[in-house]
C-alpha positions as a LaTeX table, in Angstrom:
\begin{tabular}{lrrr}
\hline
Residue & $x$ (\AA) & $y$ (\AA) & $z$ (\AA) \\
\hline
Unk1 & 64.58 & $-96.91$ & 53.88 \\
Unk2 & 62.56 & $-99.15$ & 56.12 \\
Unk3 & 64.20 & $-102.40$ & 57.04 \\
Unk4 & 61.89 & $-105.06$ & 58.33 \\
Unk5 & 63.34 & $-108.47$ & 59.09 \\
Unk6 & 61.50 & $-111.37$ & 57.58 \\
Unk7 & 59.86 & $-113.20$ & 60.42 \\
Unk8 & 56.80 & $-115.25$ & 60.91 \\
Unk9 & 53.67 & $-113.19$ & 60.94 \\
Unk10 & 53.62 & $-111.13$ & 64.14 \\
Unk11 & 50.91 & $-111.59$ & 66.73 \\
Unk12 & 47.70 & $-109.71$ & 65.99 \\
Unk13 & 48.00 & $-106.05$ & 66.71 \\
Unk14 & 45.87 & $-104.52$ & 69.38 \\
Unk15 & 44.54 & $-100.98$ & 68.95 \\
Unk16 & 47.50 & $-99.55$ & 70.88 \\
Unk17 & 49.95 & $-101.44$ & 68.69 \\
Unk18 & 48.16 & $-100.29$ & 65.54 \\
Unk19 & 48.51 & $-96.72$ & 66.71 \\
Unk20 & 52.20 & $-97.33$ & 67.44 \\
Unk21 & 52.69 & $-98.85$ & 63.97 \\
Unk22 & 50.97 & $-95.90$ & 62.31 \\
Unk23 & 53.08 & $-93.44$ & 64.33 \\
Unk24 & 56.23 & $-95.32$ & 63.31 \\
Unk25 & 55.20 & $-95.17$ & 59.64 \\
Unk26 & 54.49 & $-91.44$ & 59.90 \\
Unk27 & 57.86 & $-90.84$ & 61.58 \\
Unk28 & 59.70 & $-92.84$ & 58.93 \\
Unk29 & 58.00 & $-90.95$ & 56.11 \\
Unk30 & 58.80 & $-87.63$ & 57.80 \\
Unk31 & 62.43 & $-88.69$ & 58.26 \\
Unk32 & 62.79 & $-90.13$ & 54.74 \\
Unk33 & 65.43 & $-88.71$ & 52.39 \\
Unk34 & 64.21 & $-85.94$ & 50.12 \\
Unk35 & 64.49 & $-86.33$ & 46.37 \\
Unk36 & 66.69 & $-83.49$ & 45.13 \\
Unk37 & 64.84 & $-80.47$ & 43.74 \\
Unk38 & 61.35 & $-81.71$ & 44.80 \\
Unk39 & 59.07 & $-82.13$ & 47.76 \\
Unk40 & 59.04 & $-85.91$ & 47.30 \\
Unk41 & 60.83 & $-88.37$ & 49.56 \\
Unk42 & 62.33 & $-91.79$ & 48.93 \\
Unk43 & 60.78 & $-94.69$ & 50.75 \\
Unk44 & 60.65 & $-98.42$ & 50.25 \\
Unk45 & 57.20 & $-98.68$ & 48.72 \\
Unk46 & 56.92 & $-102.46$ & 49.04 \\
Unk47 & 57.80 & $-102.45$ & 52.73 \\
Unk48 & 55.51 & $-99.52$ & 53.47 \\
Unk49 & 52.59 & $-101.16$ & 51.66 \\
Unk50 & 53.21 & $-104.48$ & 53.44 \\
Unk51 & 53.12 & $-102.79$ & 56.82 \\
Unk52 & 49.98 & $-100.82$ & 55.92 \\
Unk53 & 48.26 & $-104.00$ & 54.71 \\
Unk54 & 49.31 & $-105.73$ & 57.90 \\
Unk55 & 47.84 & $-102.91$ & 59.99 \\
Unk56 & 44.66 & $-103.02$ & 57.92 \\
Unk57 & 44.33 & $-106.79$ & 58.29 \\
Unk58 & 44.95 & $-106.59$ & 61.99 \\
Unk59 & 42.24 & $-104.08$ & 62.62 \\
Unk60 & 39.82 & $-105.49$ & 65.18 \\
Unk61 & 36.76 & $-107.24$ & 63.77 \\
Unk62 & 34.59 & $-104.83$ & 65.71 \\
Unk63 & 36.00 & $-101.96$ & 63.66 \\
Unk64 & 35.18 & $-103.75$ & 60.39 \\
Unk65 & 31.72 & $-104.56$ & 61.72 \\
Unk66 & 31.29 & $-100.94$ & 62.77 \\
Unk67 & 32.28 & $-99.73$ & 59.29 \\
Unk68 & 29.82 & $-102.22$ & 57.76 \\
Unk69 & 27.13 & $-101.04$ & 60.18 \\
Unk70 & 27.81 & $-97.40$ & 59.27 \\
Unk71 & 27.45 & $-98.24$ & 55.55 \\
Unk72 & 24.25 & $-100.21$ & 56.25 \\
Unk73 & 22.93 & $-97.36$ & 58.38 \\
Unk74 & 23.62 & $-94.85$ & 55.61 \\
Unk75 & 21.91 & $-97.14$ & 53.12 \\
Unk76 & 18.93 & $-97.58$ & 55.46 \\
Unk77 & 18.70 & $-93.82$ & 56.00 \\
Unk78 & 18.81 & $-93.24$ & 52.24 \\
Unk79 & 16.02 & $-95.81$ & 51.70 \\
Unk80 & 13.87 & $-94.37$ & 54.50 \\
Unk81 & 14.44 & $-90.84$ & 53.24 \\
Unk82 & 13.30 & $-91.95$ & 49.78 \\
Unk83 & 10.23 & $-93.61$ & 51.28 \\
Unk84 & 9.55 & $-90.45$ & 53.30 \\
Unk85 & 9.79 & $-88.32$ & 50.14 \\
Unk86 & 7.40 & $-90.72$ & 48.37 \\
Unk87 & 4.98 & $-90.60$ & 51.32 \\
Unk88 & 5.12 & $-86.80$ & 51.41 \\
Unk89 & 4.52 & $-86.61$ & 47.65 \\
Unk90 & 1.63 & $-89.07$ & 47.97 \\
Unk91 & 0.18 & $-87.14$ & 50.91 \\
Unk92 & 0.48 & $-83.87$ & 48.98 \\
Unk93 & $-1.28$ & $-85.38$ & 45.98 \\
Unk94 & $-4.04$ & $-86.81$ & 48.19 \\
Unk95 & $-4.35$ & $-83.50$ & 50.01 \\
Unk96 & $-4.66$ & $-81.64$ & 46.72 \\
Unk97 & $-7.25$ & $-84.18$ & 45.52 \\
Unk98 & $-9.26$ & $-83.80$ & 48.72 \\
Unk99 & $-9.01$ & $-80.02$ & 48.59 \\
Unk100 & $-10.12$ & $-80.15$ & 44.97 \\
Unk101 & $-13.03$ & $-82.46$ & 45.85 \\
Unk102 & $-13.91$ & $-80.23$ & 48.78 \\
Unk103 & $-13.79$ & $-77.22$ & 46.48 \\
Unk104 & $-16.09$ & $-78.99$ & 43.99 \\
Unk105 & $-18.47$ & $-79.97$ & 46.79 \\
Unk106 & $-18.41$ & $-76.40$ & 48.11 \\
Unk107 & $-19.17$ & $-75.04$ & 44.66 \\
Unk108 & $-21.99$ & $-77.58$ & 44.23 \\
Unk109 & $-23.46$ & $-76.63$ & 47.62 \\
Unk110 & $-23.23$ & $-72.93$ & 46.77 \\
Unk111 & $-24.84$ & $-73.57$ & 43.37 \\
Unk112 & $-27.58$ & $-75.66$ & 45.00 \\
Unk113 & $-28.21$ & $-72.91$ & 47.57 \\
Unk114 & $-28.42$ & $-70.35$ & 44.79 \\
Unk115 & $-30.87$ & $-72.54$ & 42.87 \\
Unk116 & $-33.00$ & $-73.04$ & 45.99 \\
Unk117 & $-33.03$ & $-69.30$ & 46.71 \\
Unk118 & $-33.98$ & $-68.58$ & 43.09 \\
Unk119 & $-36.71$ & $-71.24$ & 43.16 \\
Unk120 & $-38.09$ & $-69.87$ & 46.44 \\
Unk121 & $-38.06$ & $-66.35$ & 45.01 \\
Unk122 & $-39.78$ & $-67.54$ & 41.82 \\
Unk123 & $-42.37$ & $-69.49$ & 43.87 \\
Unk124 & $-43.09$ & $-66.37$ & 45.97 \\
Unk125 & $-43.48$ & $-64.27$ & 42.82 \\
Unk126 & $-45.84$ & $-66.84$ & 41.23 \\
Unk127 & $-47.88$ & $-67.12$ & 44.45 \\
Unk128 & $-48.24$ & $-63.34$ & 44.65 \\
Unk129 & $-49.28$ & $-63.14$ & 40.98 \\
Unk130 & $-51.79$ & $-65.97$ & 41.56 \\
Unk131 & $-53.19$ & $-64.16$ & 44.60 \\
Unk132 & $-53.51$ & $-60.94$ & 42.58 \\
Unk133 & $-55.21$ & $-62.82$ & 39.73 \\
Unk134 & $-57.59$ & $-64.59$ & 42.12 \\
Unk135 & $-58.36$ & $-61.30$ & 43.95 \\
Unk136 & $-59.07$ & $-59.51$ & 40.69 \\
Unk137 & $-61.35$ & $-62.26$ & 39.39 \\
Unk138 & $-63.06$ & $-62.76$ & 42.74 \\
Unk139 & $-63.70$ & $-59.01$ & 42.83 \\
Unk140 & $-65.22$ & $-59.19$ & 39.36 \\
Unk141 & $-67.30$ & $-62.23$ & 40.40 \\
Unk142 & $-68.44$ & $-60.36$ & 43.52 \\
Unk143 & $-69.52$ & $-57.41$ & 41.40 \\
Unk144 & $-71.40$ & $-59.68$ & 39.00 \\
Unk145 & $-72.95$ & $-61.63$ & 41.87 \\
Unk146 & $-73.87$ & $-58.37$ & 43.60 \\
Unk147 & $-75.65$ & $-57.17$ & 40.47 \\
Unk148 & $-77.30$ & $-60.56$ & 40.09 \\
Unk149 & $-78.39$ & $-60.51$ & 43.73 \\
Unk150 & $-79.87$ & $-57.03$ & 43.25 \\
Unk151 & $-81.64$ & $-58.25$ & 40.12 \\
Unk152 & $-83.00$ & $-61.33$ & 41.93 \\
Unk153 & $-84.09$ & $-59.19$ & 44.88 \\
Unk154 & $-85.86$ & $-56.74$ & 42.58 \\
Unk155 & $-87.45$ & $-59.61$ & 40.68 \\
Unk156 & $-88.70$ & $-61.18$ & 43.90 \\
Unk157 & $-90.02$ & $-57.85$ & 45.10 \\
Unk158 & $-91.81$ & $-57.41$ & 41.82 \\
Unk159 & $-93.22$ & $-60.87$ & 42.19 \\
Unk160 & $-94.53$ & $-60.15$ & 45.67 \\
Unk161 & $-96.20$ & $-56.86$ & 44.74 \\
Unk162 & $-99.86$ & $-57.03$ & 45.01 \\
Unk163 & $-101.28$ & $-58.06$ & 41.75 \\
Unk164 & $-104.49$ & $-56.35$ & 40.68 \\
Unk165 & $-107.44$ & $-58.51$ & 41.43 \\
Unk166 & $-108.26$ & $-60.76$ & 38.64 \\
Unk167 & $-111.56$ & $-60.05$ & 36.93 \\
Unk168 & $-114.35$ & $-62.23$ & 38.08 \\
Unk169 & $-115.26$ & $-64.82$ & 35.68 \\
Unk170 & $-118.71$ & $-64.35$ & 34.18 \\
Unk171 & $-121.27$ & $-66.49$ & 35.70 \\
Unk172 & $-123.51$ & $-68.25$ & 33.38 \\
Unk173 & $-126.47$ & $-69.48$ & 34.33 \\
\hline
\end{tabular}
């Protein structure tokens, strides 16, 4: 059993003294009397708890501040990781939207190119048909005009043929 004389509160422990106190507590627990037929030992719980509380209270303020800073750091890391996950999810969604828009634009461009090619092909076909139509009708007009020209030429030639002299008018007298 641990005997600790009642005295005024001891001077604050320094890290070396805390280590000594913890080593003393460990030694006392290791040296404590075993409870028959078990692995348990008998110790003065109240004294042991008092000494542990004392050691805890005497821990340097820097150590408490460091523990607080570690907890704050872990909290900060958790918050920033959550924000990072949100940013990544947002970026993925935006990327998928842009890819989708790009895909739609690509499809629209391809469709427009197809329509332009089809329109150009149709325009070429119509132009060729119009040329064939015009050529056919101009050929027919040329034939008709050729026949008309021949007819006019023959008519003019007929007109210019010497006409028989007209009979002299009777003279009266």
